N, C-alpha and C positions, 0 to 999 in steps of 0.2 A: 504494500500500500504506500503510495506516495504521500509525503508530508507536505503540508502547506509551506511555501517558501519562508514564511516568517518564523517557522519552527526549526529551520535548518541549523541555526547556530546552537540551539539547545541540543539537537541531535548530535552535532559535532562534539559538544561538550561531553555528552554521554559516551561517545566512542572513546575520547581521551580518558575519561574516568574508568572505563572498562580496561583499557590498557594499563592504567595505574593500578587497578585492583589486581589484575593478573600478576603484575610485577611484585606487588606486596606479598601475595600468597606464595609466589615462586621463589623469590629471593630472600625472604626474611629468615628462613630456617637455618641457613648455613652461615650466617653473619657473625663475626666476632663483635666485641663491644664497639670498636671503632667503626666498623661497617654499619652496625645498627644505628649508631649516633649520626653517621652521614645520611643514612636513609631517613631517619627522623627529621633532620634539618631539611632535606629535600622535600619530604611530604608536607611539612609545615609550610614551606614556601609555596608549594603547589596548591595547598588548601587555601591560602590567602589569595593567591593569584587567580586560581581557576574555580575551585569549588565554592568558596563563599560568594563570589559574585553570581555564580550560577544559582545558588540557593536563594539569593536575594531576588533574582528574576522570577524564579518559580513562586516564591512566597508573595511577591507583590503583584504578579500578573496571572500566573497559571492557577494558583490555589484559590484566589477569589472567584475566578471563573468556574472552577470545579465546585466550590461551595455553593455558588449560585445555581448550579444544576443539581444540588442535593447530594453531591458525592462526598459526604462528610467523612466516611471511612478512608477514602483516598487522601483527603486533606490531612487528617489526623496521622495517618501512617507516614506521610511525607514529612510532616513537621517533626514527628518522633525520630525518624531516620536522620534528619538534618541535625537534630540535637545530639543524638548518640554519636554520629560521625564527628561532630565538633568536639565532643568530650573525649573521644578516643585520640584525636589528633593532638589536643592540648594537654592530655594527661601524661602520666609517667609511662615511658615506653619499655617494651621488652619484645622479643621475637614473637611472643603470643599476641601482643598488641598489634603488631604489623599484620599478622595473619588475620586477626579478628577484623581489623580495619578493611583489609582487602575483601574479606567475605561480605561484610556489611555493605561496602561500597558497591560491589557487584549486585547484591540482592536489591539494593535501593534502585540502581539504574534499571534493572530488569523488571522491577515492580511496576 
C-alpha cells in the first residue's frame, strides 16, 4: 500500500529506527565496557537527533488525529512506548539495556 507523500518522512524515520534497533540487538552482546559506553553515547545522540523529534511529530500531529477517530488504545500505546524508550535511553546502561532498547524500538515501529 502506498503512503501519502506527507507521511514519507515518518516512514523514512521508521526505517532508520529499525536499522538502529537491529544494531542494538546484534551488537550489544559482545561489547566490553568501552564499547558499550561508545554505543550508549551514540544512541543518546541518535535519540536526541532522530527519535525525539520524530516522537514530537507523532505526538503533536498523528496522535491527535488518531484520538479524534476514537483510536484511544493506539494513542495510549504510542505514548507509553515513547516514555519507556526515553527512560531506557536516559537510564543506566548495560548490555541488557541495549538489547531491551532494540527490542522495544522494533516493537514500537512495527506496532
